[in-house]
Steps between C-alpha positions, in 0.01 A plus 500: 500500500295810440411728806263782537145596556294810560664838495357749740181286516465511118466166316335584168816578302496457120780706366868540603802635309860506617818678408815422696409499878188697443154332460154667440191294572128583482159381594211665320506801748827481688864536392816389687880569438789296617849627478671177641400233265154449657626443863294807613214701342386856523155630405504741218225779473298481181377784301174628622317460167651162409279190524560130472858427431555233234879497480817657624836571339842619623737689285812675584412792746110451481221273588205466278138378557239405243135569601162512328551878466847467345860486597658696780862551584690610805858592538487561870360156628141618483518839672377644169361343174468618144229371268657384174350587166644429153423599142306771337220516591610389844414141602525283801738214509331171585809276532865559589810298502872596556739366232826478687709413192408807327457699814152624405138485602243357263141600537183409328206725432135379487514515121808268493777737415829431666692790640863502629673724741867507634467801733154458656369814331544501127278222342544404138263285301700189419253277330133448417448122445138549397379274784365575848795389725463379864876518567832542318842353554834482320674191366812515289450862450142449349186624663250212591136581586225283665176585322150466635386227260775420244768368719861650478623732232854587420654813348651427155879436528574778243297755693686402832831524325422848352357617836831390680724652223317845515457501876176670459132467434325387184178662382 
């Protein structure tokens, strides 16, 4: 049977991510970290200029939050935060996912371009599906995206194969 309930009086959770024994969970305006598989939770300070958390992501060595004002990352459990911009001209990411198989982060800009990053700093444009995407995931090495009104779109197999073989971005 499942067990649980409020954490530090918070009940309105809508995003959680886990990696090993760590878990990161968020309400729209509160963030909590567990280092023991969810047995206990610690409040994490938010960036002062971030508003309304929409999702959380854990990657090796960092936590990430997606907000209305973009993506923020912290490598020191929220003691300091960095606002993440990608591309030229610089753009905010609107969605983020960690691809554990390829050990990379995948982010989507408002225009729908997909960027990838393996070190948390250097983002490369990976794909531009030509659709506004709400989220991205990976299945069988191919990128899958959820669109606003057209359902699910999939990266062509040949493009996914070329991308895996080159290990880099496609423009």
